[in-house]
Predicted model as a PDB file, atoms N, CA, C, CB and O in Angstrom, pLDDT in the B-factor column:
MODEL        1                                                                  
ATOM      1  N   MET A   1      86.459  77.050  99.740  1.00 89.00           N  
ATOM      2  CA  MET A   1      86.803  78.514  99.544  1.00 89.00           C  
ATOM      3  C   MET A   1      86.672  78.563  98.249  1.00 89.00           C  
ATOM      4  CB  MET A   1      88.168  79.045 100.010  1.00 89.00           C  
ATOM      5  O   MET A   1      87.557  77.981  97.621  1.00 89.00           O  
ATOM      6  N   GLN A   2      85.972  78.996  97.741  1.00 97.00           N  
ATOM      7  CA  GLN A   2      85.936  79.214  96.129  1.00 97.00           C  
ATOM      8  C   GLN A   2      86.395  80.467  95.443  1.00 97.00           C  
ATOM      9  CB  GLN A   2      84.577  79.107  95.669  1.00 97.00           C  
ATOM     10  O   GLN A   2      85.977  81.537  95.886  1.00 97.00           O  
ATOM     11  N   LYS A   3      87.226  80.458  94.390  1.00 97.00           N  
ATOM     12  CA  LYS A   3      87.728  81.980  93.715  1.00 97.00           C  
ATOM     13  C   LYS A   3      87.297  81.881  92.618  1.00 97.00           C  
ATOM     14  CB  LYS A   3      89.258  82.407  93.571  1.00 97.00           C  
ATOM     15  O   LYS A   3      86.999  80.868  91.986  1.00 97.00           O  
ATOM     16  N   VAL A   4      87.218  83.498  92.196  1.00 98.00           N  
ATOM     17  CA  VAL A   4      87.407  83.107  90.945  1.00 98.00           C  
ATOM     18  C   VAL A   4      88.224  84.599  90.578  1.00 98.00           C  
ATOM     19  CB  VAL A   4      85.900  82.633  90.081  1.00 98.00           C  
ATOM     20  O   VAL A   4      88.525  85.344  91.511  1.00 98.00           O  
ATOM     21  N   TYR A   5      88.462  84.868  89.545  1.00 98.00           N  
ATOM     22  CA  TYR A   5      90.017  85.941  88.887  1.00 98.00           C  
ATOM     23  C   TYR A   5      89.116  86.849  87.911  1.00 98.00           C  
ATOM     24  CB  TYR A   5      91.649  84.830  87.656  1.00 98.00           C  
ATOM     25  O   TYR A   5      88.410  86.354  87.033  1.00 98.00           O  
ATOM     26  N   TYR A   6      89.222  88.332  88.174  1.00 98.00           N  
ATOM     27  CA  TYR A   6      88.118  89.306  87.436  1.00 98.00           C  
ATOM     28  C   TYR A   6      89.371  89.987  86.614  1.00 98.00           C  
ATOM     29  CB  TYR A   6      86.987  90.560  88.611  1.00 98.00           C  
ATOM     30  O   TYR A   6      90.442  90.295  87.136  1.00 98.00           O  
ATOM     31  N   LEU A   7      89.122  90.116  85.592  1.00 98.00           N  
ATOM     32  CA  LEU A   7      90.354  90.363  84.671  1.00 98.00           C  
ATOM     33  C   LEU A   7      89.569  91.745  84.265  1.00 98.00           C  
ATOM     34  CB  LEU A   7      90.794  89.044  83.263  1.00 98.00           C  
ATOM     35  O   LEU A   7      88.410  91.805  83.855  1.00 98.00           O  
ATOM     36  N   HIS A   8      90.535  92.921  84.490  1.00 97.00           N  
ATOM     37  CA  HIS A   8      90.251  94.422  83.683  1.00 97.00           C  
ATOM     38  C   HIS A   8      91.494  95.518  83.154  1.00 97.00           C  
ATOM     39  CB  HIS A   8      89.366  95.354  84.779  1.00 97.00           C  
ATOM     40  O   HIS A   8      92.664  95.185  83.342  1.00 97.00           O  
ATOM     41  N   HIS A   9      91.275  96.427  82.693  1.00 96.00           N  
ATOM     42  CA  HIS A   9      91.951  96.739  81.960  1.00 96.00           C  
ATOM     43  C   HIS A   9      91.815  98.567  82.624  1.00 96.00           C  
ATOM     44  CB  HIS A   9      91.507  96.131  80.439  1.00 96.00           C  
ATOM     45  O   HIS A   9      90.845  99.228  82.995  1.00 96.00           O  
ATOM     46  N   THR A  10      92.658  98.742  82.564  1.00 93.00           N  
ATOM     47  CA  THR A  10      93.004 100.320  83.354  1.00 93.00           C  
ATOM     48  C   THR A  10      93.484 101.288  83.034  1.00 93.00           C  
ATOM     49  CB  THR A  10      93.681 100.407  84.221  1.00 93.00           C  
ATOM     50  O   THR A  10      94.335 101.789  83.769  1.00 93.00           O  
ATOM     51  N   ARG A  11      93.174 101.815  82.008  1.00 90.00           N  
ATOM     52  CA  ARG A  11      94.264 103.222  80.929  1.00 90.00           C  
ATOM     53  C   ARG A  11      94.649 103.905  81.862  1.00 90.00           C  
ATOM     54  CB  ARG A  11      93.479 104.486  79.694  1.00 90.00           C  
ATOM     55  O   ARG A  11      93.773 103.978  82.723  1.00 90.00           O  
ATOM     56  N   ASP A  12      95.627 104.496  82.132  1.00 83.00           N  
ATOM     57  CA  ASP A  12      96.136 105.853  83.176  1.00 83.00           C  
ATOM     58  C   ASP A  12      95.610 105.697  84.567  1.00 83.00           C  
ATOM     59  CB  ASP A  12      95.513 107.440  82.647  1.00 83.00           C  
ATOM     60  O   ASP A  12      94.842 106.607  84.880  1.00 83.00           O  
ATOM     61  N   LYS A  13      95.816 104.788  85.492  1.00 73.00           N  
ATOM     62  CA  LYS A  13      95.073 104.802  86.356  1.00 73.00           C  
ATOM     63  C   LYS A  13      95.488 105.592  87.298  1.00 73.00           C  
ATOM     64  CB  LYS A  13      94.815 103.767  86.683  1.00 73.00           C  
ATOM     65  O   LYS A  13      96.703 105.613  87.491  1.00 73.00           O  
ATOM     66  N   GLY A  14      94.697 106.366  88.055  1.00 74.00           N  
ATOM     67  CA  GLY A  14      95.022 107.287  88.859  1.00 74.00           C  
ATOM     68  C   GLY A  14      94.939 108.851  88.440  1.00 74.00           C  
ATOM     69  O   GLY A  14      95.232 109.826  89.132  1.00 74.00           O  
ATOM     70  N   THR A  15      94.455 108.810  87.105  1.00 78.00           N  
ATOM     71  CA  THR A  15      94.451 110.078  87.000  1.00 78.00           C  
ATOM     72  C   THR A  15      92.973 110.652  86.001  1.00 78.00           C  
ATOM     73  CB  THR A  15      95.950 110.399  86.388  1.00 78.00           C  
ATOM     74  O   THR A  15      92.189 109.745  85.725  1.00 78.00           O  
ATOM     75  N   ALA A  16      92.738 111.548  85.675  1.00 79.00           N  
ATOM     76  CA  ALA A  16      91.388 112.014  85.181  1.00 79.00           C  
ATOM     77  C   ALA A  16      90.927 111.636  84.478  1.00 79.00           C  
ATOM     78  CB  ALA A  16      91.170 112.904  84.859  1.00 79.00           C  
ATOM     79  O   ALA A  16      89.723 111.863  84.359  1.00 79.00           O  
ATOM     80  N   ASP A  17      91.760 110.640  83.375  1.00 80.00           N  
ATOM     81  CA  ASP A  17      91.866 110.266  81.965  1.00 80.00           C  
ATOM     82  C   ASP A  17      91.548 108.913  82.348  1.00 80.00           C  
ATOM     83  CB  ASP A  17      93.294 110.548  81.111  1.00 80.00           C  
ATOM     84  O   ASP A  17      91.523 108.226  81.327  1.00 80.00           O  
ATOM     85  N   GLU A  18      91.301 108.254  83.348  1.00 80.00           N  
ATOM     86  CA  GLU A  18      91.448 106.848  84.030  1.00 80.00           C  
ATOM     87  C   GLU A  18      90.139 106.309  82.970  1.00 80.00           C  
ATOM     88  CB  GLU A  18      91.156 106.771  86.109  1.00 80.00           C  
ATOM     89  O   GLU A  18      89.093 106.907  82.716  1.00 80.00           O  
ATOM     90  N   ASP A  19      90.677 104.777  82.396  1.00 89.00           N  
ATOM     91  CA  ASP A  19      89.771 104.422  81.848  1.00 89.00           C  
ATOM     92  C   ASP A  19      89.932 102.824  81.753  1.00 89.00           C  
ATOM     93  CB  ASP A  19      89.660 105.186  80.712  1.00 89.00           C  
ATOM     94  O   ASP A  19      90.929 102.246  81.321  1.00 89.00           O  
ATOM     95  N   ASP A  20      88.732 102.209  82.250  1.00 91.00           N  
ATOM     96  CA  ASP A  20      88.936 101.200  82.921  1.00 91.00           C  
ATOM     97  C   ASP A  20      87.565 100.256  82.434  1.00 91.00           C  
ATOM     98  CB  ASP A  20      89.138 101.615  84.485  1.00 91.00           C  
ATOM     99  O   ASP A  20      86.424 100.495  82.829  1.00 91.00           O  
ATOM    100  N   LYS A  21      87.893  99.252  81.590  1.00 95.00           N  
ATOM    101  CA  LYS A  21      87.292  98.190  80.895  1.00 95.00           C  
ATOM    102  C   LYS A  21      86.796  96.764  81.702  1.00 95.00           C  
ATOM    103  CB  LYS A  21      88.296  97.875  79.874  1.00 95.00           C  
ATOM    104  O   LYS A  21      87.623  95.998  82.194  1.00 95.00           O  
ATOM    105  N   GLU A  22      85.947  96.625  81.737  1.00 97.00           N  
ATOM    106  CA  GLU A  22      85.845  95.319  82.702  1.00 97.00           C  
ATOM    107  C   GLU A  22      85.746  94.163  81.988  1.00 97.00           C  
ATOM    108  CB  GLU A  22      84.648  95.301  83.643  1.00 97.00           C  
ATOM    109  O   GLU A  22      84.585  94.048  81.595  1.00 97.00           O  
ATOM    110  N   ILE A  23      86.591  93.044  81.561  1.00 98.00           N  
ATOM    111  CA  ILE A  23      87.002  92.159  80.570  1.00 98.00           C  
ATOM    112  C   ILE A  23      86.297  90.512  80.960  1.00 98.00           C  
ATOM    113  CB  ILE A  23      88.768  92.234  80.555  1.00 98.00           C  
ATOM    114  O   ILE A  23      86.072  89.735  80.031  1.00 98.00           O  
ATOM    115  N   GLY A  24      86.154  90.323  81.652  1.00 98.00           N  
ATOM    116  CA  GLY A  24      85.396  88.981  82.748  1.00 98.00           C  
ATOM    117  C   GLY A  24      86.290  88.600  83.573  1.00 98.00           C  
ATOM    118  O   GLY A  24      87.390  89.070  83.863  1.00 98.00           O  
ATOM    119  N   THR A  25      85.487  87.340  84.073  1.00 98.00           N  
ATOM    120  CA  THR A  25      85.614  86.611  85.465  1.00 98.00           C  
ATOM    121  C   THR A  25      85.626  85.080  85.241  1.00 98.00           C  
ATOM    122  CB  THR A  25      84.344  86.998  86.485  1.00 98.00           C  
ATOM    123  O   THR A  25      84.905  84.214  84.746  1.00 98.00           O  
ATOM    124  N   TYR A  26      86.736  85.191  85.820  1.00 98.00           N  
ATOM    125  CA  TYR A  26      87.404  83.587  84.966  1.00 98.00           C  
ATOM    126  C   TYR A  26      87.363  82.637  86.842  1.00 98.00           C  
ATOM    127  CB  TYR A  26      90.033  83.899  83.874  1.00 98.00           C  
ATOM    128  O   TYR A  26      87.322  83.070  87.994  1.00 98.00           O  
ATOM    129  N   THR A  27      87.399  81.343  86.279  1.00 98.00           N  
ATOM    130  CA  THR A  27      87.688  80.408  87.486  1.00 98.00           C  
ATOM    131  C   THR A  27      88.889  80.165  87.879  1.00 98.00           C  
ATOM    132  CB  THR A  27      87.246  79.230  87.345  1.00 98.00           C  
ATOM    133  O   THR A  27      89.190  79.735  88.992  1.00 98.00           O  
ATOM    134  N   SER A  28      90.000  80.554  86.557  1.00 98.00           N  
ATOM    135  CA  SER A  28      91.299  80.462  86.746  1.00 98.00           C  
ATOM    136  C   SER A  28      91.941  81.526  87.084  1.00 98.00           C  
ATOM    137  CB  SER A  28      91.826  80.020  85.830  1.00 98.00           C  
ATOM    138  O   SER A  28      91.177  82.488  86.993  1.00 98.00           O  
ATOM    139  N   TYR A  29      93.471  81.974  87.598  1.00 98.00           N  
ATOM    140  CA  TYR A  29      94.070  82.833  87.279  1.00 98.00           C  
ATOM    141  C   TYR A  29      94.503  82.197  85.841  1.00 98.00           C  
ATOM    142  CB  TYR A  29      95.014  83.244  88.314  1.00 98.00           C  
ATOM    143  O   TYR A  29      93.984  82.743  84.867  1.00 98.00           O  
ATOM    144  N   GLN A  30      95.243  81.291  85.629  1.00 98.00           N  
ATOM    145  CA  GLN A  30      95.552  80.512  84.219  1.00 98.00           C  
ATOM    146  C   GLN A  30      94.500  81.147  82.959  1.00 98.00           C  
ATOM    147  CB  GLN A  30      95.203  78.636  84.462  1.00 98.00           C  
ATOM    148  O   GLN A  30      94.941  81.653  81.927  1.00 98.00           O  
ATOM    149  N   LEU A  31      93.325  81.033  83.216  1.00 98.00           N  
ATOM    150  CA  LEU A  31      92.333  81.687  82.357  1.00 98.00           C  
ATOM    151  C   LEU A  31      92.546  83.341  82.295  1.00 98.00           C  
ATOM    152  CB  LEU A  31      90.850  81.306  82.939  1.00 98.00           C  
ATOM    153  O   LEU A  31      92.919  83.830  81.229  1.00 98.00           O  
ATOM    154  N   ALA A  32      92.290  84.250  83.521  1.00 98.00           N  
ATOM    155  CA  ALA A  32      92.550  85.343  83.349  1.00 98.00           C  
ATOM    156  C   ALA A  32      93.827  85.422  82.290  1.00 98.00           C  
ATOM    157  CB  ALA A  32      92.675  85.889  84.625  1.00 98.00           C  
ATOM    158  O   ALA A  32      93.819  86.271  81.399  1.00 98.00           O  
ATOM    159  N   LYS A  33      94.990  84.427  82.450  1.00 98.00           N  
ATOM    160  CA  LYS A  33      95.976  85.133  81.515  1.00 98.00           C  
ATOM    161  C   LYS A  33      96.030  85.029  80.294  1.00 98.00           C  
ATOM    162  CB  LYS A  33      97.067  84.918  81.726  1.00 98.00           C  
ATOM    163  O   LYS A  33      96.749  85.657  79.517  1.00 98.00           O  
ATOM    164  N   GLU A  34      95.026  83.972  80.006  1.00 98.00           N  
ATOM    165  CA  GLU A  34      95.252  83.663  78.272  1.00 98.00           C  
ATOM    166  C   GLU A  34      94.119  84.358  77.741  1.00 98.00           C  
ATOM    167  CB  GLU A  34      95.195  81.897  77.686  1.00 98.00           C  
ATOM    168  O   GLU A  34      93.873  84.263  76.538  1.00 98.00           O  
ATOM    169  N   ALA A  35      93.261  85.182  78.651  1.00 98.00           N  
ATOM    170  CA  ALA A  35      92.648  86.235  78.003  1.00 98.00           C  
ATOM    171  C   ALA A  35      93.228  87.341  78.026  1.00 98.00           C  
ATOM    172  CB  ALA A  35      91.554  86.446  78.373  1.00 98.00           C  
ATOM    173  O   ALA A  35      92.550  88.235  77.520  1.00 98.00           O  
ATOM    174  N   ILE A  36      94.103  87.616  78.366  1.00 98.00           N  
ATOM    175  CA  ILE A  36      95.408  88.670  78.599  1.00 98.00           C  
ATOM    176  C   ILE A  36      95.995  88.400  76.917  1.00 98.00           C  
ATOM    177  CB  ILE A  36      96.829  88.055  80.205  1.00 98.00           C  
ATOM    178  O   ILE A  36      95.970  89.330  76.110  1.00 98.00           O  
ATOM    179  N   ASN A  37      96.414  87.274  76.609  1.00 98.00           N  
ATOM    180  CA  ASN A  37      97.204  86.957  75.376  1.00 98.00           C  
ATOM    181  C   ASN A  37      96.262  87.344  74.201  1.00 98.00           C  
ATOM    182  CB  ASN A  37      97.667  85.350  75.307  1.00 98.00           C  
ATOM    183  O   ASN A  37      96.406  88.165  73.295  1.00 98.00           O  
ATOM    184  N   ARG A  38      95.409  86.624  74.461  1.00 98.00           N  
ATOM    185  CA  ARG A  38      93.721  86.831  73.534  1.00 98.00           C  
ATOM    186  C   ARG A  38      93.974  88.128  73.140  1.00 98.00           C  
ATOM    187  CB  ARG A  38      91.973  86.772  74.528  1.00 98.00           C  
ATOM    188  O   ARG A  38      94.334  88.195  71.964  1.00 98.00           O  
ATOM    189  N   LEU A  39      93.894  89.393  73.838  1.00 98.00           N  
ATOM    190  CA  LEU A  39      93.209  90.696  73.716  1.00 98.00           C  
ATOM    191  C   LEU A  39      94.680  91.653  73.442  1.00 98.00           C  
ATOM    192  CB  LEU A  39      92.165  91.133  75.294  1.00 98.00           C  
ATOM    193  O   LEU A  39      94.495  92.713  72.844  1.00 98.00           O  
ATOM    194  N   LYS A  40      95.811  91.386  73.768  1.00 97.00           N  
ATOM    195  CA  LYS A  40      96.850  92.417  73.913  1.00 97.00           C  
ATOM    196  C   LYS A  40      97.285  92.556  72.654  1.00 97.00           C  
ATOM    197  CB  LYS A  40      97.973  92.129  74.852  1.00 97.00           C  
ATOM    198  O   LYS A  40      98.399  93.081  72.639  1.00 97.00           O  
ATOM    199  N   ASP A  41      96.929  92.342  71.754  1.00 97.00           N  
ATOM    200  CA  ASP A  41      97.003  92.894  70.472  1.00 97.00           C  
ATOM    201  C   ASP A  41      96.302  93.918  69.801  1.00 97.00           C  
ATOM    202  CB  ASP A  41      96.874  92.102  69.836  1.00 97.00           C  
ATOM    203  O   ASP A  41      96.751  94.825  69.101  1.00 97.00           O  
ATOM    204  N   LYS A  42      95.155  93.654  70.106  1.00 97.00           N  
ATOM    205  CA  LYS A  42      93.854  93.961  69.786  1.00 97.00           C  
ATOM    206  C   LYS A  42      94.291  95.598  70.250  1.00 97.00           C  
ATOM    207  CB  LYS A  42      92.491  92.981  70.673  1.00 97.00           C  
ATOM    208  O   LYS A  42      94.973  96.125  71.129  1.00 97.00           O  
ATOM    209  N   PRO A  43      93.331  96.095  68.914  1.00 96.00           N  
ATOM    210  CA  PRO A  43      93.281  97.696  68.677  1.00 96.00           C  
ATOM    211  C   PRO A  43      92.864  98.450  70.480  1.00 96.00           C  
ATOM    212  CB  PRO A  43      91.693  98.089  67.200  1.00 96.00           C  
ATOM    213  O   PRO A  43      91.956  97.972  71.160  1.00 96.00           O  
ATOM    214  N   GLY A  44      93.609  99.476  70.892  1.00 92.00           N  
ATOM    215  CA  GLY A  44      93.594 100.080  72.376  1.00 92.00           C  
ATOM    216  C   GLY A  44      94.304  99.437  72.994  1.00 92.00           C  
ATOM    217  O   GLY A  44      95.186 100.110  73.527  1.00 92.00           O  
ATOM    218  N   PHE A  45      94.362  98.078  73.252  1.00 95.00           N  
ATOM    219  CA  PHE A  45      95.167  97.608  74.535  1.00 95.00           C  
ATOM    220  C   PHE A  45      96.382  97.054  73.922  1.00 95.00           C  
ATOM    221  CB  PHE A  45      94.386  96.445  75.523  1.00 95.00           C  
ATOM    222  O   PHE A  45      97.135  96.389  74.633  1.00 95.00           O  
ATOM    223  N   ILE A  46      96.769  97.330  72.192  1.00 96.00           N  
ATOM    224  CA  ILE A  46      98.202  97.057  71.923  1.00 96.00           C  
ATOM    225  C   ILE A  46      99.036  98.126  72.479  1.00 96.00           C  
ATOM    226  CB  ILE A  46      98.485  96.919  70.444  1.00 96.00           C  
ATOM    227  O   ILE A  46     100.192  97.868  72.813  1.00 96.00           O  
ATOM    228  N   ASN A  47      98.455  99.534  72.631  1.00 93.00           N  
ATOM    229  CA  ASN A  47      98.831 100.321  73.000  1.00 93.00           C  
ATOM    230  C   ASN A  47      99.160 101.131  74.749  1.00 93.00           C  
ATOM    231  CB  ASN A  47      98.239 100.642  72.238  1.00 93.00           C  
ATOM    232  O   ASN A  47      99.798 102.065  75.235  1.00 93.00           O  
ATOM    233  N   TYR A  48      98.173  99.946  75.194  1.00 93.00           N  
ATOM    234  CA  TYR A  48      98.712  99.644  76.666  1.00 93.00           C  
ATOM    235  C   TYR A  48      99.164  98.390  77.401  1.00 93.00           C  
ATOM    236  CB  TYR A  48      97.827  99.993  77.418  1.00 93.00           C  
ATOM    237  O   TYR A  48      99.072  98.255  78.621  1.00 93.00           O  
ATOM    238  N   PRO A  49      99.575  97.636  76.705  1.00 95.00           N  
ATOM    239  CA  PRO A  49     100.257  96.315  76.866  1.00 95.00           C  
ATOM    240  C   PRO A  49     100.302  95.749  78.886  1.00 95.00           C  
ATOM    241  CB  PRO A  49     102.123  96.668  76.055  1.00 95.00           C  
ATOM    242  O   PRO A  49     100.238  94.644  79.424  1.00 95.00           O  
ATOM    243  N   ASN A  50     100.426  97.035  79.381  1.00 94.00           N  
ATOM    244  CA  ASN A  50     100.794  96.361  80.562  1.00 94.00           C  
ATOM    245  C   ASN A  50      99.666  97.240  81.900  1.00 94.00           C  
ATOM    246  CB  ASN A  50     102.744  96.566  80.764  1.00 94.00           C  
ATOM    247  O   ASN A  50      99.711  97.344  83.126  1.00 94.00           O  
ATOM    248  N   ASP A  51      99.063  97.556  81.188  1.00 95.00           N  
ATOM    249  CA  ASP A  51      97.569  97.857  81.930  1.00 95.00           C  
ATOM    250  C   ASP A  51      96.511  96.873  82.331  1.00 95.00           C  
ATOM    251  CB  ASP A  51      96.797  98.668  81.094  1.00 95.00           C  
ATOM    252  O   ASP A  51      95.423  97.326  82.685  1.00 95.00           O  
ATOM    253  N   PHE A  52      96.732  95.429  82.311  1.00 97.00           N  
ATOM    254  CA  PHE A  52      95.621  94.413  82.711  1.00 97.00           C  
ATOM    255  C   PHE A  52      95.785  93.888  83.836  1.00 97.00           C  
ATOM    256  CB  PHE A  52      95.444  93.352  81.893  1.00 97.00           C  
ATOM    257  O   PHE A  52      96.673  93.044  83.957  1.00 97.00           O  
ATOM    258  N   TYR A  53      95.098  94.196  84.776  1.00 97.00           N  
ATOM    259  CA  TYR A  53      95.045  93.321  86.170  1.00 97.00           C  
ATOM    260  C   TYR A  53      93.991  92.454  86.423  1.00 97.00           C  
ATOM    261  CB  TYR A  53      95.010  94.142  87.335  1.00 97.00           C  
ATOM    262  O   TYR A  53      92.794  92.442  86.135  1.00 97.00           O  
ATOM    263  N   ILE A  54      94.815  91.670  87.090  1.00 98.00           N  
ATOM    264  CA  ILE A  54      93.688  90.473  87.490  1.00 98.00           C  
ATOM    265  C   ILE A  54      93.491  90.573  89.257  1.00 98.00           C  
ATOM    266  CB  ILE A  54      94.410  88.625  86.966  1.00 98.00           C  
ATOM    267  O   ILE A  54      94.418  90.711  90.056  1.00 98.00           O  
ATOM    268  N   ASP A  55      92.236  90.477  89.543  1.00 97.00           N  
ATOM    269  CA  ASP A  55      92.082  90.787  91.188  1.00 97.00           C  
ATOM    270  C   ASP A  55      91.698  89.486  91.420  1.00 97.00           C  
ATOM    271  CB  ASP A  55      90.913  92.012  91.811  1.00 97.00           C  
ATOM    272  O   ASP A  55      91.169  89.076  90.387  1.00 97.00           O  
ATOM    273  N   GLU A  56      91.706  88.729  92.180  1.00 98.00           N  
ATOM    274  CA  GLU A  56      91.178  87.513  92.617  1.00 98.00           C  
ATOM    275  C   GLU A  56      90.365  87.616  93.898  1.00 98.00           C  
ATOM    276  CB  GLU A  56      92.251  86.580  92.780  1.00 98.00           C  
ATOM    277  O   GLU A  56      90.806  87.881  95.016  1.00 98.00           O  
ATOM    278  N   TYR A  57      89.226  87.388  93.588  1.00 97.00           N  
ATOM    279  CA  TYR A  57      87.989  87.278  94.497  1.00 97.00           C  
ATOM    280  C   TYR A  57      87.133  85.966  95.734  1.00 97.00           C  
ATOM    281  CB  TYR A  57      87.132  87.486  93.454  1.00 97.00           C  
ATOM    282  O   TYR A  57      86.439  85.210  95.055  1.00 97.00           O  
ATOM    283  N   ILE A  58      87.098  85.778  96.527  1.00 97.00           N  
ATOM    284  CA  ILE A  58      86.389  84.917  97.003  1.00 97.00           C  
ATOM    285  C   ILE A  58      84.930  84.831  97.115  1.00 97.00           C  
ATOM    286  CB  ILE A  58      86.808  84.832  97.909  1.00 97.00           C  
ATOM    287  O   ILE A  58      84.363  85.712  97.761  1.00 97.00           O  
ATOM    288  N   ILE A  59      84.129  83.736  96.489  1.00 96.00           N  
ATOM    289  CA  ILE A  59      82.837  83.820  96.109  1.00 96.00           C  
ATOM    290  C   ILE A  59      82.501  83.953  97.703  1.00 96.00           C  
ATOM    291  CB  ILE A  59      82.178  82.521  95.116  1.00 96.00           C  
ATOM    292  O   ILE A  59      83.102  83.719  98.751  1.00 96.00           O  
ATOM    293  N   ASP A  60      80.943  84.563  97.242  1.00 96.00           N  
ATOM    294  CA  ASP A  60      80.093  84.738  98.759  1.00 96.00           C  
ATOM    295  C   ASP A  60      80.644  85.072 100.336  1.00 96.00           C  
ATOM    296  CB  ASP A  60      79.445  83.389  98.990  1.00 96.00           C  
ATOM    297  O   ASP A  60      80.374  84.545 101.415  1.00 96.00           O  
ATOM    298  N   LYS A  61      81.750  86.457  99.871  1.00 96.00           N  
ATOM    299  CA  LYS A  61      82.425  87.053 100.556  1.00 96.00           C  
ATOM    300  C   LYS A  61      82.488  88.315 100.558  1.00 96.00           C  
ATOM    301  CB  LYS A  61      83.276  86.685 100.470  1.00 96.00           C  
ATOM    302  O   LYS A  61      82.945  88.824  99.534  1.00 96.00           O  
ATOM    303  N   ASP A  62      82.045  89.263 101.726  1.00 94.00           N  
ATOM    304  CA  ASP A  62      81.629  90.000 101.572  1.00 94.00           C  
ATOM    305  C   ASP A  62      82.764  91.489 101.603  1.00 94.00           C  
ATOM    306  CB  ASP A  62      80.634  89.708 102.316  1.00 94.00           C  
ATOM    307  O   ASP A  62      83.601  91.318 102.489  1.00 94.00           O  
ATOM    308  N   TYR A  63      82.870  92.226 101.200  1.00 91.00           N  
ATOM    309  CA  TYR A  63      83.575  93.238 100.671  1.00 91.00           C  
ATOM    310  C   TYR A  63      83.435  94.950 100.908  1.00 91.00           C  
ATOM    311  CB  TYR A  63      83.384  92.940  99.458  1.00 91.00           C  
ATOM    312  O   TYR A  63      82.261  95.319 100.924  1.00 91.00           O  
ATOM    313  N   TRP A  64      84.230  95.798 101.050  1.00 87.00           N  
ATOM    314  CA  TRP A  64      84.360  97.137 101.521  1.00 87.00           C  
ATOM    315  C   TRP A  64      83.126  96.677 102.887  1.00 87.00           C  
ATOM    316  CB  TRP A  64      83.909  98.590 100.122  1.00 87.00           C  
ATOM    317  O   TRP A  64      82.213  97.501 102.932  1.00 87.00           O  
ATOM    318  N   THR A  65      83.026  95.794 103.698  1.00 92.00           N  
ATOM    319  CA  THR A  65      82.271  96.045 105.131  1.00 92.00           C  
ATOM    320  C   THR A  65      82.040  96.995 106.373  1.00 92.00           C  
ATOM    321  CB  THR A  65      82.577  95.321 105.656  1.00 92.00           C  
ATOM    322  O   THR A  65      81.452  96.943 107.454  1.00 92.00           O  
ATOM    323  N   ASP A  66      82.874  97.962 105.594  1.00 90.00           N  
ATOM    324  CA  ASP A  66      82.939  99.305 106.558  1.00 90.00           C  
ATOM    325  C   ASP A  66      82.560 100.437 105.856  1.00 90.00           C  
ATOM    326  CB  ASP A  66      84.365  99.643 107.147  1.00 90.00           C  
ATOM    327  O   ASP A  66      83.102 101.522 106.065  1.00 90.00           O  
ATOM    328  N   GLY A  67      81.752 100.295 105.109  1.00 87.00           N  
ATOM    329  CA  GLY A  67      81.194 101.044 104.271  1.00 87.00           C  
ATOM    330  C   GLY A  67      81.937 102.100 103.272  1.00 87.00           C  
ATOM    331  O   GLY A  67      82.700 101.618 102.435  1.00 87.00           O  
ATOM    332  N   PHE A  68      81.811 103.073 103.302  1.00 83.00           N  
ATOM    333  CA  PHE A  68      82.800 104.734 102.413  1.00 83.00           C  
ATOM    334  C   PHE A  68      82.646 105.576 102.540  1.00 83.00           C  
ATOM    335  CB  PHE A  68      82.887 105.215 101.206  1.00 83.00           C  
ATOM    336  O   PHE A  68      81.577 105.902 103.055  1.00 83.00           O  
ATOM    337  N   SER A  69      83.624 106.580 102.154  1.00 81.00           N  
ATOM    338  CA  SER A  69      82.599 108.567 102.452  1.00 81.00           C  
ATOM    339  C   SER A  69      84.146 109.107 101.663  1.00 81.00           C  
ATOM    340  CB  SER A  69      82.188 109.605 105.162  1.00 81.00           C  
ATOM    341  O   SER A  69      85.374 109.014 101.663  1.00 81.00           O  
ATOM    342  N   TYR A  70      82.893 109.751 101.006  1.00 74.00           N  
ATOM    343  CA  TYR A  70      84.172 110.891 100.508  1.00 74.00           C  
ATOM    344  C   TYR A  70      83.767 112.249 101.132  1.00 74.00           C  
ATOM    345  CB  TYR A  70      84.309 111.153  98.605  1.00 74.00           C  
ATOM    346  O   TYR A  70      82.675 112.680 101.503  1.00 74.00           O  
ATOM    347  N   GLU A  71      85.182 112.850 101.123  1.00 68.00           N  
ATOM    348  CA  GLU A  71      85.751 113.941 101.592  1.00 68.00           C  
ATOM    349  C   GLU A  71      84.505 115.119 101.811  1.00 68.00           C  
ATOM    350  CB  GLU A  71      86.931 114.338 100.557  1.00 68.00           C  
ATOM    351  O   GLU A  71      84.458 115.817 102.824  1.00 68.00           O  
ATOM    352  N   LYS A  72      83.476 115.218 100.651  1.00 63.00           N  
ATOM    353  CA  LYS A  72      82.726 115.853 100.814  1.00 63.00           C  
ATOM    354  C   LYS A  72      81.336 115.388 101.354  1.00 63.00           C  
ATOM    355  CB  LYS A  72      82.807 116.362  99.896  1.00 63.00           C  
ATOM    356  O   LYS A  72      80.350 116.113 101.221  1.00 63.00           O  
ATOM    357  N   ASP A  73      81.299 114.699 101.699  1.00 59.00           N  
ATOM    358  CA  ASP A  73      80.448 113.968 102.287  1.00 59.00           C  
ATOM    359  C   ASP A  73      80.457 113.902 104.416  1.00 59.00           C  
ATOM    360  CB  ASP A  73      80.845 112.530 101.432  1.00 59.00           C  
ATOM    361  O   ASP A  73      79.502 113.596 105.129  1.00 59.00           O  
ATOM    362  N   LEU A  74      81.887 114.311 104.869  1.00 59.00           N  
ATOM    363  CA  LEU A  74      82.403 114.727 105.953  1.00 59.00           C  
ATOM    364  C   LEU A  74      82.254 115.615 106.343  1.00 59.00           C  
ATOM    365  CB  LEU A  74      83.243 114.694 106.056  1.00 59.00           C  
ATOM    366  O   LEU A  74      82.498 115.861 107.524  1.00 59.00           O  
ATOM    367  N   LYS A  75      81.587 116.838 105.145  1.00 58.00           N  
ATOM    368  CA  LYS A  75      81.317 118.141 105.888  1.00 58.00           C  
ATOM    369  C   LYS A  75      80.190 118.738 105.701  1.00 58.00           C  
ATOM    370  CB  LYS A  75      82.174 119.075 105.650  1.00 58.00           C  
ATOM    371  O   LYS A  75      79.945 119.792 106.289  1.00 58.00           O  
TER     372      LYS A  75                                                      
ENDMDL                                                                          
END                                                                             
């Protein structure tokens, strides 16, 4: 089972002003953490240092296998 680590920065998560930056995909958690260390003092990121997220994904695995719906689609 091969894994990758997806790094993104999400400012104001869960609000109308949410802003997501897709930073990169790495072969190890440690490499993703090193990317955070390189970026955390850069403009914009420095104001939101706790908004970095690392998600682990298994390669060649389907996600969202049950589909999705929005409330407006159910009407």
